[in-house]
Structures are given as C-alpha cells and as structure tokens.
C-alpha positions as CSV (number, residue, x, y, z in Angstrom):
1,X,-23.9,-43.6,55.6
2,X,-24.5,-41.0,52.6
3,X,-27.5,-41.6,50.4
4,X,-26.9,-41.1,46.7
5,X,-27.6,-37.5,45.9
6,X,-28.6,-37.9,42.3
7,X,-30.8,-41.0,42.7
8,X,-34.2,-41.3,44.2
9,X,-36.0,-44.6,43.4
10,X,-39.7,-44.9,42.9
11,X,-41.5,-47.0,45.4
12,X,-44.4,-48.1,43.4
13,X,-43.0,-51.7,43.3
14,X,-43.2,-52.0,47.2
15,X,-45.4,-54.7,48.5
16,X,-48.1,-53.8,50.9
17,X,-46.4,-55.5,53.8
18,X,-43.1,-53.7,52.8
19,X,-44.8,-50.3,52.8
20,X,-46.3,-51.0,56.2
21,X,-42.9,-52.0,57.5
22,X,-41.3,-48.8,56.3
23,X,-44.2,-46.8,57.7
24,X,-43.7,-48.3,61.1
25,X,-40.2,-47.0,61.4
26,X,-40.4,-43.8,59.4
27,X,-43.8,-42.7,60.3
28,X,-44.6,-44.1,63.8
29,X,-47.9,-43.9,65.1
30,X,-47.2,-41.6,68.0
31,X,-46.1,-38.9,65.6
32,X,-48.0,-39.5,62.3
33,X,-51.4,-40.2,61.2
34,X,-52.2,-43.1,59.0
35,X,-52.4,-40.9,56.0
36,X,-48.8,-39.8,56.5
37,X,-49.3,-36.5,58.0
38,X,-46.9,-35.3,60.8
39,X,-48.8,-34.3,64.1
40,X,-47.6,-30.7,63.9
41,X,-49.0,-30.3,60.1
42,X,-52.6,-30.9,61.4
43,X,-55.0,-28.0,61.6
44,X,-55.3,-26.7,65.2
45,X,-58.5,-28.5,66.0
46,X,-57.3,-31.9,64.7
47,X,-54.0,-31.4,66.3
48,X,-55.5,-30.8,69.7
49,X,-57.6,-33.9,69.2
50,X,-54.7,-36.0,68.2
51,X,-52.6,-34.9,71.1
52,X,-55.3,-35.3,73.7
53,X,-56.1,-38.8,72.5
54,X,-52.6,-39.6,72.5
55,X,-52.2,-38.4,76.2
56,X,-55.3,-40.3,77.3
57,X,-53.9,-43.5,75.7
58,X,-50.4,-43.1,77.1
59,X,-51.8,-42.3,80.6
60,X,-54.1,-45.3,80.7
61,X,-51.1,-47.4,79.3
62,X,-48.8,-46.2,82.1
63,X,-51.5,-46.6,84.8
64,X,-52.0,-50.2,83.6
65,X,-48.4,-50.9,83.6
66,X,-48.0,-49.4,87.1
67,X,-50.8,-51.6,88.5
68,X,-49.4,-54.7,86.9
69,X,-45.9,-53.7,88.2
70,X,-47.3,-53.3,91.7
71,X,-49.4,-56.5,91.8
72,X,-46.0,-58.5,90.7
73,X,-44.0,-56.6,93.4
74,X,-45.4,-53.8,95.5
75,X,-41.8,-52.3,95.8
76,X,-41.0,-52.5,92.0
77,X,-42.3,-48.9,91.3
78,X,-39.8,-47.6,93.8
79,X,-37.2,-49.7,92.1
80,X,-38.1,-48.3,88.7
81,X,-38.1,-44.6,90.0
82,X,-34.6,-45.2,91.7
83,X,-33.2,-46.9,88.6
84,X,-34.6,-44.3,86.1
85,X,-34.4,-41.0,87.9
86,X,-32.4,-41.3,91.1
87,X,-29.4,-43.0,89.7
88,X,-29.0,-40.8,86.5
89,X,-29.5,-37.7,88.8
90,X,-27.3,-38.8,91.7
91,X,-24.6,-36.5,90.8
92,X,-26.8,-33.6,90.7
93,X,-28.4,-34.7,94.1
94,X,-25.1,-34.9,95.8
95,X,-23.9,-31.5,94.2
96,X,-27.1,-30.0,95.1
97,X,-26.6,-31.1,98.8
98,X,-23.2,-29.4,98.9
99,X,-23.7,-26.5,96.7
100,X,-26.6,-25.1,98.5
101,X,-25.2,-26.0,101.9
102,X,-22.5,-23.2,101.5
103,X,-25.0,-20.4,102.2
104,X,-26.5,-22.4,105.1
105,X,-23.0,-23.0,106.8
106,X,-22.1,-19.4,106.2
107,X,-25.0,-18.3,108.3
108,X,-23.7,-20.8,111.0
109,X,-20.1,-19.4,110.6
110,X,-21.4,-15.9,111.1
111,X,-22.9,-16.9,114.4
112,X,-20.0,-18.7,115.8
113,X,-17.0,-17.0,114.2
114,X,-18.1,-13.4,114.8
115,X,-14.5,-12.0,114.8
116,X,-13.9,-13.7,111.5
117,X,-17.2,-13.9,109.6
118,X,-19.9,-11.9,111.5
119,X,-21.4,-8.7,110.8
120,X,-18.7,-7.2,108.5
121,X,-16.2,-6.9,111.6
122,X,-13.3,-8.8,110.2
123,X,-10.9,-8.4,113.0
124,X,-8.8,-11.5,112.3
125,X,-9.8,-12.5,108.9
126,X,-9.3,-10.8,105.5
127,X,-12.6,-9.4,104.2
128,X,-11.7,-10.2,100.6
129,X,-11.2,-13.9,101.4
130,X,-14.6,-14.0,103.3
131,X,-16.2,-12.5,100.1
132,X,-14.2,-14.8,97.8
133,X,-15.8,-18.0,99.3
134,X,-19.0,-17.4,97.2
135,X,-17.2,-16.0,94.3
136,X,-14.7,-19.0,94.1
137,X,-17.6,-21.4,94.3
138,X,-19.4,-19.8,91.2
139,X,-16.0,-19.5,89.4
140,X,-15.2,-23.2,90.0
141,X,-18.7,-24.2,88.7
142,X,-18.0,-22.1,85.6
143,X,-14.6,-23.8,84.9
144,X,-16.2,-27.2,85.4
145,X,-19.2,-26.5,83.2
146,X,-16.9,-25.5,80.1
147,X,-13.9,-27.8,80.8
148,X,-16.0,-30.9,81.5
149,X,-18.4,-30.2,78.7
150,X,-15.5,-30.0,76.3
151,X,-13.9,-33.2,77.8
152,X,-17.2,-35.0,77.6
153,X,-17.3,-34.4,73.9
154,X,-13.7,-35.2,73.4
155,X,-13.1,-38.3,75.4
156,X,-16.7,-39.5,76.0
157,X,-19.5,-39.1,78.3
158,X,-18.5,-42.1,80.7
159,X,-15.0,-40.7,81.4
160,X,-16.6,-37.2,82.0
161,X,-19.0,-38.8,84.4
162,X,-16.3,-40.7,86.2
163,X,-14.0,-37.6,86.3
164,X,-16.8,-35.5,87.8
165,X,-17.5,-37.8,90.6
166,X,-13.8,-38.2,91.3
167,X,-13.2,-34.5,91.6
168,X,-16.2,-34.0,93.8
169,X,-15.1,-36.8,96.1
170,X,-11.6,-35.3,96.5
171,X,-13.2,-31.9,96.9
172,X,-15.3,-33.2,99.8
173,X,-12.5,-34.6,101.6
174,X,-10.7,-31.3,101.3
175,X,-13.8,-29.6,102.7
176,X,-14.0,-32.0,105.6
177,X,-10.4,-31.6,106.3
178,X,-10.1,-27.9,105.6
179,X,-7.8,-26.4,108.3
180,X,-5.4,-23.7,109.0
181,X,-2.8,-22.3,111.7
182,X,-5.1,-19.2,112.0
183,X,-8.9,-18.7,111.2
184,X,-7.8,-16.8,108.2
185,X,-5.7,-19.6,107.0
186,X,-8.8,-21.9,107.5
187,X,-10.9,-19.5,105.4
188,X,-8.3,-19.7,102.5
189,X,-8.2,-23.3,102.7
190,X,-12.0,-23.7,102.8
191,X,-12.2,-21.3,99.8
192,X,-9.8,-23.3,97.7
193,X,-11.4,-26.7,98.7
194,X,-14.8,-25.1,97.5
195,X,-13.2,-24.0,94.2
196,X,-11.8,-27.5,93.5
197,X,-15.2,-29.3,94.5
198,X,-17.2,-26.7,92.4
199,X,-15.3,-27.9,89.2
200,X,-16.9,-31.3,89.6
201,X,-20.2,-29.7,90.4
202,X,-20.0,-27.7,87.1
203,X,-19.2,-31.0,85.1
204,X,-22.3,-32.5,86.4
205,X,-24.7,-30.2,84.5
206,X,-23.5,-31.1,80.8
207,X,-22.9,-34.8,81.5
208,X,-26.2,-35.5,83.2
209,X,-28.2,-33.6,80.5
210,X,-26.4,-35.1,77.6
211,X,-26.8,-38.6,79.1
212,X,-30.4,-38.1,79.8
213,X,-31.0,-37.1,76.2
214,X,-28.9,-39.7,74.5
215,X,-29.8,-42.8,76.7
216,X,-33.4,-42.8,75.4
217,X,-32.2,-44.3,72.0
218,X,-29.4,-46.4,70.6
219,X,-27.1,-45.2,68.0
220,X,-29.1,-46.9,65.1
221,X,-31.8,-45.3,63.2
222,X,-34.8,-46.5,65.1
223,X,-35.9,-44.4,68.1
224,X,-38.3,-45.7,70.7
225,X,-41.8,-44.2,71.2
226,X,-40.9,-43.6,75.0
227,X,-38.1,-41.3,74.0
228,X,-40.3,-39.1,71.8
229,X,-43.1,-39.0,74.1
230,X,-41.2,-38.9,77.5
231,X,-37.6,-37.5,76.8
232,X,-38.2,-34.3,78.7
233,X,-39.7,-36.3,81.8
234,X,-36.5,-38.5,81.8
235,X,-34.0,-35.5,81.9
236,X,-36.1,-33.2,84.1
237,X,-36.8,-36.3,86.5
238,X,-32.9,-36.7,86.9
239,X,-32.7,-32.9,87.4
240,X,-35.1,-33.2,90.3
241,X,-32.5,-34.8,92.4
242,X,-30.9,-31.4,92.7
243,X,-33.9,-30.3,94.6
244,X,-33.9,-33.5,96.8
245,X,-30.2,-32.8,97.6
246,X,-31.0,-29.3,98.8
247,X,-34.0,-30.8,100.9
248,X,-31.7,-33.5,102.4
249,X,-29.0,-30.9,103.2
250,X,-31.3,-28.5,105.0
251,X,-32.8,-31.4,107.0
252,X,-29.6,-32.9,108.0
253,X,-28.0,-29.5,109.0
254,X,-31.0,-28.9,111.2
255,X,-30.7,-32.2,112.9
256,X,-26.9,-32.0,113.2
257,X,-27.1,-28.6,114.9
258,X,-29.7,-29.8,117.4
259,X,-27.6,-32.9,118.1
260,X,-24.3,-30.9,118.7
261,X,-25.9,-27.8,120.3
262,X,-27.9,-29.5,123.1
263,X,-31.3,-29.6,121.4
264,X,-31.6,-25.9,120.2
265,X,-30.3,-23.5,117.5
266,X,-30.3,-20.4,119.2
267,X,-27.1,-18.5,120.1
268,X,-24.6,-18.9,121.6
269,X,-23.3,-21.7,119.3
270,X,-19.8,-22.7,120.2
271,X,-17.0,-22.9,117.5
272,X,-16.8,-26.6,118.4
273,X,-20.4,-27.2,117.7
274,X,-20.2,-25.4,114.2
275,X,-17.0,-27.4,113.3
276,X,-18.7,-30.6,113.9
277,X,-21.9,-29.7,112.4
278,X,-20.5,-28.5,109.2
279,X,-17.6,-31.1,108.7
280,X,-20.0,-34.1,109.5
281,X,-22.6,-32.6,107.0
282,X,-19.9,-32.7,104.3
283,X,-18.7,-36.1,105.2
284,X,-22.1,-37.7,104.5
285,X,-22.3,-36.8,100.8
286,X,-18.6,-38.1,100.5
287,X,-19.8,-41.6,101.2
288,X,-22.4,-41.3,98.4
289,X,-20.0,-39.8,95.9
290,X,-17.5,-42.7,96.5
291,X,-20.2,-45.1,95.5
292,X,-21.0,-42.9,92.5
293,X,-17.5,-43.3,91.2
294,X,-17.8,-47.1,91.4
295,X,-21.4,-47.2,89.8
296,X,-20.3,-44.9,86.8
297,X,-17.0,-46.9,86.3
298,X,-18.6,-50.4,86.3
299,X,-22.3,-49.9,85.4
300,X,-22.3,-47.1,82.9
301,X,-20.1,-48.5,80.2
302,X,-22.4,-47.7,77.3
303,X,-22.7,-44.0,78.2
304,X,-20.7,-42.8,75.2
305,X,-22.4,-45.0,72.7
306,X,-24.3,-42.3,70.8
307,X,-21.3,-39.9,70.7
308,X,-19.1,-42.6,69.4
309,X,-21.7,-43.5,66.7
310,X,-21.8,-39.9,65.6
311,X,-18.0,-39.5,65.6
312,X,-17.6,-42.8,63.5
313,X,-20.2,-41.5,61.1
314,X,-18.0,-38.3,60.5
315,X,-14.8,-40.2,60.6
316,X,-13.7,-38.2,63.7
317,X,-11.5,-39.0,66.6
318,X,-11.0,-36.8,69.6
319,X,-12.8,-33.5,69.7
320,X,-15.0,-32.6,66.6
321,X,-13.7,-29.1,66.0
322,X,-15.6,-28.9,62.6
323,X,-18.9,-29.6,64.4
324,X,-18.2,-26.8,66.8
325,X,-17.4,-24.2,64.1
326,X,-20.7,-25.3,62.2
327,X,-22.7,-24.9,65.4
328,X,-21.7,-21.3,65.6
329,X,-22.4,-20.8,62.1
330,X,-25.8,-22.5,61.9
331,X,-27.1,-22.4,65.6
332,X,-25.8,-19.2,67.1
333,X,-29.4,-18.1,67.7
334,X,-30.0,-21.2,69.6
335,X,-26.8,-20.4,71.7
336,X,-28.3,-16.9,72.5
337,X,-31.5,-18.7,73.5
338,X,-30.0,-21.3,75.8
339,X,-27.0,-19.2,77.2
340,X,-29.1,-15.9,77.4
341,X,-32.1,-17.8,79.1
342,X,-30.0,-19.5,81.6
343,X,-28.2,-16.3,82.5
344,X,-31.6,-14.5,83.0
345,X,-32.8,-17.6,85.1
346,X,-29.9,-17.5,87.4
347,X,-30.4,-13.8,88.1
348,X,-33.8,-14.9,89.4
349,X,-32.8,-18.1,91.0
350,X,-30.4,-16.2,93.2
351,X,-32.3,-13.0,93.3
352,X,-35.2,-15.0,94.9
353,X,-33.3,-14.8,98.2
354,X,-34.1,-11.2,98.4
355,X,-37.5,-12.0,99.6
356,X,-36.6,-14.4,102.2
357,X,-34.2,-12.2,104.1
358,X,-36.9,-9.5,104.2
359,X,-39.9,-11.3,105.4
360,X,-38.2,-13.2,108.2
361,X,-37.2,-9.9,109.8
362,X,-40.7,-8.9,109.9
363,X,-42.3,-12.1,110.8
364,X,-39.7,-13.1,113.5
365,X,-38.0,-9.7,114.4
366,X,-36.7,-11.0,117.7
367,X,-35.7,-14.5,116.7
368,X,-32.0,-14.8,116.1
369,X,-32.1,-18.7,115.8
370,X,-30.2,-20.1,112.9
371,X,-32.8,-22.8,112.7
372,X,-35.6,-20.3,112.0
373,X,-33.9,-19.2,108.9
374,X,-33.1,-22.9,108.0
375,X,-36.8,-23.9,108.5
376,X,-38.1,-21.1,106.1
377,X,-35.4,-22.3,103.6
378,X,-36.6,-25.9,104.1
379,X,-40.3,-24.8,103.5
380,X,-39.1,-22.9,100.2
381,X,-37.2,-26.1,99.0
382,X,-40.5,-28.1,99.4
383,X,-42.2,-25.4,97.2
384,X,-39.4,-25.8,94.7
385,X,-39.8,-29.5,94.5
386,X,-43.4,-29.1,93.7
387,X,-42.2,-26.9,90.8
388,X,-39.7,-29.7,89.7
389,X,-42.4,-32.2,89.5
390,X,-44.8,-29.9,87.8
391,X,-42.3,-29.3,85.1
392,X,-41.6,-33.1,85.0
393,X,-45.3,-33.6,84.4
394,X,-45.9,-31.0,81.6
395,X,-42.7,-30.8,79.8
396,X,-43.6,-33.4,77.2
397,X,-47.2,-32.1,76.5
398,X,-47.2,-31.1,72.9
399,X,-49.8,-28.3,73.5
400,X,-47.5,-26.9,76.2
401,X,-44.1,-28.1,76.0
402,X,-40.6,-26.6,76.4
403,X,-40.9,-23.3,74.9
404,X,-44.2,-22.1,76.4
405,X,-43.2,-23.6,79.7
406,X,-40.2,-21.4,79.9
407,X,-42.0,-18.2,78.7
408,X,-44.7,-18.9,81.4
409,X,-42.2,-19.4,84.0
410,X,-40.2,-16.1,83.1
411,X,-43.3,-14.1,82.9
412,X,-44.7,-15.2,86.2
413,X,-41.2,-14.5,87.9
414,X,-41.3,-11.1,86.3
415,X,-44.8,-10.3,87.5
416,X,-44.1,-11.7,91.0
417,X,-40.9,-9.5,91.4
418,X,-42.3,-6.4,89.7
419,X,-45.2,-6.2,92.1
420,X,-43.2,-5.5,95.1
421,X,-40.6,-3.8,93.3
422,X,-42.4,-0.4,93.4
423,X,-44.1,-0.9,96.8
424,X,-41.5,-2.7,98.8
425,X,-42.3,-0.8,102.1
426,X,-46.1,-1.6,101.6
427,X,-45.4,-5.3,101.4
428,X,-42.9,-5.3,104.2
429,X,-45.4,-4.0,106.6
430,X,-46.7,-6.5,109.2
431,X,-50.3,-6.2,107.7
432,X,-49.1,-7.3,104.2
433,X,-46.3,-9.5,104.9
434,X,-48.0,-12.6,104.1
435,X,-48.8,-11.3,100.6
436,X,-45.0,-10.8,100.2
437,X,-44.5,-14.4,101.4
438,X,-46.9,-15.7,99.0
439,X,-45.1,-14.0,96.1
440,X,-41.8,-15.5,97.5
441,X,-43.1,-19.0,97.4
442,X,-44.9,-18.6,94.0
443,X,-41.7,-17.1,92.4
444,X,-39.9,-20.3,93.7
445,X,-42.4,-22.5,92.2
446,X,-42.6,-20.9,88.7
447,X,-38.9,-20.6,88.6
448,X,-38.5,-24.3,88.9
449,X,-41.7,-25.2,87.0
450,X,-40.4,-23.0,84.0
451,X,-36.9,-21.8,83.2
452,X,-34.8,-23.5,85.9
453,X,-35.8,-27.0,84.7
454,X,-36.3,-26.3,81.0
455,X,-33.0,-24.3,80.5
456,X,-31.2,-27.5,81.8
457,X,-33.3,-29.7,79.2
458,X,-33.1,-27.7,76.1
459,X,-29.4,-26.7,76.4
460,X,-28.8,-30.4,75.4
461,X,-31.7,-31.1,73.1
462,X,-31.3,-28.4,70.7
463,X,-27.6,-29.3,69.7
464,X,-26.1,-32.3,67.9
465,X,-24.3,-35.1,69.7
466,X,-20.8,-34.2,68.7
467,X,-20.8,-30.9,70.7
468,X,-23.9,-31.4,72.9
469,X,-21.6,-31.4,76.1
470,X,-19.7,-28.2,75.0
471,X,-22.8,-26.3,74.1
472,X,-24.6,-27.3,77.3
473,X,-21.5,-26.3,79.4
474,X,-21.3,-22.9,77.6
475,X,-24.9,-22.2,78.4
476,X,-24.8,-23.4,82.0
477,X,-21.7,-21.2,82.4
478,X,-23.6,-18.2,81.1
479,X,-26.1,-18.9,84.0
480,X,-23.6,-18.8,86.5
481,X,-22.2,-15.6,85.2
482,X,-25.7,-14.2,85.9
483,X,-25.5,-15.4,89.4
484,X,-22.0,-14.0,89.9
485,X,-23.2,-10.6,88.6
486,X,-26.1,-10.5,90.8
487,X,-24.0,-11.4,93.8
488,X,-21.6,-8.7,93.1
489,X,-24.5,-6.2,92.4
490,X,-26.0,-7.2,95.7
491,X,-22.9,-6.3,97.6
492,X,-23.0,-2.7,96.4
493,X,-26.8,-2.0,96.3
494,X,-29.7,-2.0,98.7
495,X,-32.6,-4.4,98.7
496,X,-34.9,-1.8,97.1
497,X,-32.5,-1.2,94.3
498,X,-31.9,-5.0,93.7
499,X,-35.7,-5.2,93.3
500,X,-35.5,-2.4,90.7
501,X,-33.0,-4.5,88.8
502,X,-33.9,-8.1,89.0
503,X,-37.4,-8.2,87.5
504,X,-36.4,-7.1,84.0
505,X,-34.3,-10.1,83.6
506,X,-37.6,-12.2,83.5
507,X,-39.0,-10.1,80.7
508,X,-35.7,-10.4,78.9
509,X,-35.6,-14.2,79.2
510,X,-39.2,-14.5,77.9
511,X,-38.3,-12.4,74.8
512,X,-35.1,-14.3,74.0
513,X,-37.1,-17.7,74.4
514,X,-39.8,-16.4,72.2
515,X,-37.4,-15.3,69.5
516,X,-34.6,-17.7,69.5
517,X,-35.6,-20.9,71.2
518,X,-36.9,-23.9,69.0
519,X,-39.5,-26.2,70.5
520,X,-38.2,-29.8,70.6
521,X,-41.4,-31.1,72.3
522,X,-42.3,-34.4,70.4
523,X,-39.3,-34.1,68.0
524,X,-37.4,-37.3,67.5
525,X,-33.8,-36.4,68.3
526,X,-32.6,-38.8,65.6
527,X,-34.1,-36.3,63.3
528,X,-31.9,-33.6,64.6
529,X,-28.9,-35.9,64.2
530,X,-30.0,-36.6,60.5
531,X,-30.2,-32.9,59.8
532,X,-26.8,-32.3,61.5
533,X,-25.4,-35.0,59.1
534,X,-26.5,-33.1,56.1
535,X,-25.2,-29.8,57.5
536,X,-21.9,-31.3,58.1
537,X,-21.6,-32.6,54.6
538,X,-22.4,-29.1,53.4
539,X,-25.9,-30.1,52.2
540,X,-28.4,-28.7,54.6
541,X,-30.9,-28.1,51.7
542,X,-31.0,-31.8,51.2
543,X,-32.7,-32.6,54.7
544,X,-36.4,-32.3,54.4
545,X,-37.6,-33.8,57.7
546,X,-39.4,-32.8,61.0
547,X,-36.3,-31.0,62.4
548,X,-36.9,-28.2,59.9
549,X,-40.8,-28.1,60.4
550,X,-41.9,-24.7,61.7
551,X,-43.0,-26.2,64.9
552,X,-39.5,-27.2,65.7
553,X,-37.8,-24.0,64.6
554,X,-37.4,-20.8,66.5
555,X,-39.1,-17.7,65.3
556,X,-35.8,-16.4,64.1
557,X,-35.1,-19.6,62.1
558,X,-38.5,-19.4,60.5
559,X,-37.8,-15.7,59.5
560,X,-34.5,-16.7,58.0
561,X,-35.8,-19.4,55.8
562,X,-34.7,-22.7,57.6
563,X,-38.1,-24.3,57.1
564,X,-38.5,-23.9,53.4
565,X,-37.0,-27.4,52.7
566,X,-39.6,-29.2,54.7
567,X,-41.2,-31.9,52.6
568,X,-42.7,-35.1,54.0
569,X,-42.8,-37.1,50.8
570,X,-39.3,-36.2,49.8
571,X,-38.1,-36.9,53.3
572,X,-39.8,-40.5,53.1
573,X,-37.8,-41.1,50.0
574,X,-34.5,-40.0,51.4
575,X,-35.0,-42.0,54.5
576,X,-35.4,-45.2,52.4
577,X,-32.3,-44.4,50.6
578,X,-30.4,-43.8,53.8
579,X,-31.6,-47.2,55.1
580,X,-30.8,-48.7,51.7
581,X,-27.2,-47.4,52.0
582,X,-26.8,-48.7,55.5
583,X,-28.2,-52.0,54.5
584,X,-25.8,-52.4,51.4
585,X,-22.8,-51.6,53.7
586,X,-23.9,-54.2,56.1
587,X,-24.2,-56.7,53.3
588,X,-20.8,-55.9,51.8
589,X,-19.3,-56.1,55.4
590,X,-20.9,-59.4,55.7
591,X,-19.5,-60.6,52.5
592,X,-16.0,-59.3,53.1
593,X,-15.6,-60.2,56.9
594,X,-14.7,-63.6,58.0
595,X,-14.3,-62.9,61.6
596,X,-15.7,-60.4,64.0
597,X,-18.1,-59.0,61.3
598,X,-20.9,-58.8,63.7
599,X,-19.0,-56.2,65.8
600,X,-18.7,-54.1,62.8
601,X,-22.5,-54.1,62.3
602,X,-23.4,-53.4,65.9
603,X,-24.7,-49.9,65.0
604,X,-26.9,-51.1,62.1
605,X,-30.6,-51.2,63.0
606,X,-31.8,-54.7,63.3
607,X,-35.1,-53.9,61.6
608,X,-33.4,-53.5,58.2
609,X,-31.4,-56.6,58.2
610,X,-34.4,-58.9,58.6
611,X,-37.9,-59.4,57.4
612,X,-39.9,-57.2,54.9
613,X,-37.1,-54.3,54.7
614,X,-34.4,-56.9,54.2
615,X,-36.2,-58.5,51.3
616,X,-37.3,-55.2,49.6
617,X,-33.7,-54.0,49.5
618,X,-32.5,-57.4,48.5
619,X,-34.9,-57.3,45.6
620,X,-34.5,-53.6,44.6
621,X,-31.0,-52.5,45.0
622,X,-29.0,-52.6,41.8
623,X,-25.6,-52.8,43.5
624,X,-26.7,-56.0,45.1
625,X,-27.5,-57.9,41.8
626,X,-24.1,-59.5,41.4
627,X,-24.0,-60.4,45.1
628,X,-27.4,-61.8,45.2
629,X,-26.4,-65.4,45.8
630,X,-24.0,-64.3,48.7
631,X,-26.7,-62.3,50.6
632,X,-29.8,-64.2,50.0
633,X,-30.2,-65.0,53.6
634,X,-30.7,-62.4,56.4
635,X,-27.6,-61.6,58.6
636,X,-27.7,-64.1,61.6
637,X,-25.4,-65.0,64.4
638,X,-24.1,-68.6,64.8
639,X,-26.1,-70.8,66.9
640,X,-24.9,-70.9,70.4
641,X,-22.9,-73.9,71.5
642,X,-25.1,-76.4,73.3
643,X,-22.4,-78.5,74.8
644,X,-18.6,-79.0,75.4
645,X,-18.5,-80.9,72.2
646,X,-20.2,-78.1,70.2
647,X,-17.6,-75.6,71.8
648,X,-14.7,-77.6,70.7
649,X,-16.1,-78.0,67.2
650,X,-16.6,-74.1,67.0
651,X,-13.0,-73.5,68.3
652,X,-11.4,-75.7,65.8
653,X,-13.6,-74.2,62.9
C-alpha cells in the first residue's frame, strides 16, 4: 500500500506504550540498539561487541531449547532437522544422488563395455554420442534452471516444485529402462533420458533457494527474528542435502557392485553386473522422488504465498515483466556478481577432479579396481560435507557473513590450485604426493565452505520476490556454462595445461564478489521488498531503510551513490505511514465487506489491527474521523460455534 508522498505526520503525540509498540516491530532488538541505532551504524568496537553478545545469547537460547526438546522427546531434534532441512532439501538430495552418479557409472561402463565406452576405442559406438552424455546432462540442467526459474515466477513456487519432482521421476524411469537394439542405440537412449532428467535437476536450484528464503517470513510486514538471524543457515542447510545425496550414491554404488560382482570391484566386471548395478542405483531415488511429488502437492500449498503477495501489491498476474526489466536496470551489477561468481565456482568445482585422477595413479599405480576410485571419491564427499556444515555454521555471522565467506573460499581455492600449477611434476612424485592429496581435500572443503554454498544462497537473497526464481536460474545456468567450458577445454588440453587455466577463475571470482556482491548478512529481506516497491513505483529516492545502508550494498553500488538516501529517522516515519495506509485499507475493507472480509485481510499484519498500534491509528488518522464510530473496535473474527444450535443460528444469519 502506497504511503502518501507529501505527508509525513509528526509523532510527538505518541504515547509511551505506542512508541514502544512501534519500536518493537520497526526497530527489533536483534538489529537495533535501544537508542535506535542500526547494528551496522555502530563504530567497529561497539559493533563487534553487539554481534558477539547477540551470538552468545542466541547460542545459549538454542542450546537451552535443544536440551528442553531432548528432555521432552529424545528423538525430537532429529525430527526438527528432518522437517527444517531434509524435507526442504529433499529434491537437491535426490538430484545430487543421480547427478554425481553419472561420472561414477561412466567409470563402470568403461570397464564393462570396452568396445563401446572404453579407452577411446569406440568400435561399435559413436564417439560423439559417448561424449554427448556429459554435455547433454549439463545442457538439460541449464534449460531447467532458466525455464523453471521463469515458470516459478510466472505460475508460482508450488507448481514449479511439483513440476520439478514430476520431471525427475519420469526421467529416472527413463534412465532405469533405457535400452536399444544395439549398444550405440542404448547410449543414445541413455543420453536423451539424462537430458530430460536434468531439466528437473536444473529447476531444483531456483525453486529450493527461493522457497528457503521466502518461507522464513509471511507476506505481511512483520519478519521474525529467526529469519533475520538464521536465514542463511536455513537455505544452506537445505543445500547440504546435495552433499548427502552424493554420499549416499557413492556408498550405494559400492555396495551394489560388491553384491552383483561376487564381493569385489576388480575387473573383469561383466556387462550383466554393470546393468544391474546402475539400473538398481537409479531405481532407488525414483521411489523417493515419487514420494516428493506427493509431499509437494499436498503439504506445500502455501509455498507461493510471498510471491502472490508481491504480485498482488503490484497488481500483476502472470509473469512480472516490468520487474525483470527494472532488475536489469537497477541490479545488473548484482547479476554480474551472482552469475559471474557461480561461473567461476563451477570451473573450480569440476576442475577439482583434476587432482583426484592424478594422485590415484601415483598412490595405487597397479590397482585397476573401480571401487578404489569410488572410495577416494567417497572420502572427498566426506570432506565436502564438512565444508557444507562449516558454511551453514558461519554464513549468518555478521562479522563474517556471505561476502567475506565467498571471497575467502575463492582465494583459498586459487592458492591451493596455483601452488601445484607450476610444480605439477614435483607434487606428483611419490615423495610429495600426500601434499598433493592434502591440497585436493582442502580445495574441496573451501569450495563448499565458500562459493559453492554461498552462490546458491545469495543468488536468491539479493533479488526481489517477483523475479527471484528467474534471477537465480540465470545465475545457476551461468555456473553450468562454466562447467561445460571446463569439460570441453579438458578434452583438448593436458592436465598441466588445465592447471595453468583453472586457478585464475578463483582470483576472478574473488574480485567480482568484492566489487559487485552486496552483503545481505543480517538484512531483513522485507526491507529489500520495501525498497523494490519504491523502485517499481519510480521512487527509489524515497526509500531510506537498511537495504541502502553501505553494509548491505556492493562496493560498486556505494560508488554509484545508491546509499545516499539512507536515513534511519526518515525511514521510521515512512514505515509508520506504510502501516497507517495498510491499517486504513483494512478498516475500509471491514466497513464495506459483509461476507468474506477476513480473507481479503489475510495479508495484513495482525499487530497493526489490535492493541496500541490500532488505537494510535484510530486516534490520529484524519481519513478515519468520519468512520470512527464504525471502527471503534479492533477487527475480530466471529466466535466459534460451540454447539449444533449455535451452528444453525450462524447459518441462518
């Protein structure tokens, strides 16, 4: 609701209890000092003290809550984790299982189908189709990220989530049943099945991230402290399921191969063994994906609530093309940061495999077992999981946060790749191979601890709700373009040459992050939506809140003057006016509606319809003077029927 531009009331007539009620929702204690100063406005020493005190109090509160939960029910912490992290990230877990299985089963195919997949000797299979398997996987993901990101903004998050799960389920059935009259026909069928499945995989990225950001608050104006303090943990916690999916896949493949290959993983491995191993491994996540369709259809009916509220406020149905245009106009530097950062990250993420193939040859020169390679991959996934949880733990710390976490991760990956870059022979020698191994595992840890987790989070956070899915999809697709490029480059270069190329993307990612990425740590996302509302109305200069504080702007945005309108006192008055306009609209609706008025007011914050705020607006709003008699009492629901007789009375009324 638009606040009158020309009027800003004076609030000297506020009663003490009214001022306290406004302060509680406009200047919450987790972000403001009692004197009204925003935490990011404090001098460095005071800011550190405020943040550390807040962290201690929050940690103590959470430990107390955890102990009480455990006392009430020892399994309740597991239930809480499952509900808040496993279920929201289930799609990512399932796609992580399948997506990272492709390279593992390719190793198996090369061992069993040597005349088709093995060693570059493609006697019976087309070499281009063998290579196309990986390319079509990435291409499908790119299509899904952009397409489903767009559809999630156009038709809603819930339908985007259901559609993703349905595509992945059908794709898994296709992968399990892939067949051909010849082996080359099977390869073609397998490649197209993977492409179809990957469209669903790509869609999981924007949908899971946007839901994680938006589920922390309703669509009213009041945001919870938990969302401000732990939003990053919520989103990254869901993203950790991708790591668990990889871990489960690797463990299950090892077990299946041992079962179907008489207890060992060394050649010879028959074609029948390979067929059973890979098909059963794909059938397992199909069961979980079928359940996911049901869960999203029947238990996530409010998933689109925040998007619908944003569209209703802007009087938009369908896709908000104006918001997309304004995003490119006002937030294009942010798109450089999120898309460019993800591009650089995926070069590293897939370039990390350069290490593994080299040190295994040195450590186990005569071991041709598929399981040896898989065990090293399993160990690496364990290290990556530590990185996921490290990011989950640190991402909401206001002294560290998103931006510095991503810069640190990029710089550590750069250092860990550039060291062996110029001395590859030295580190590949048996005497120094363990140093090479250490750099491999550390690069995996810092990649997850930094850019891999944070790019997923910030690509949703730094954009407004109407185009959040689209912007996240574009950013994620840029990452997969990076993965595709490094795969193509890898096919035409030596390992040494690849080591010369890959490290510099870490440096480039750190520079793009430093220059173009705003730090949303501790920022109330409702403030970002308020700012966007002013931008959409052509009045960006009238927004004065924390979203244009220098702490929450990129270096580029500061240089271009985006923060010059920041003013805490003026913002306070503007917020009161926005609440007033919302309250007056609610009261007018109450006066005009005779049936169903409550549903019209579902999006109105309960706090302004009752108590001190209601009485203040009732007393001071000029527009309501003539309606005072009608709105003297707060908005209330009818009393519930207590008997059959009451029900009949209400029905006749």
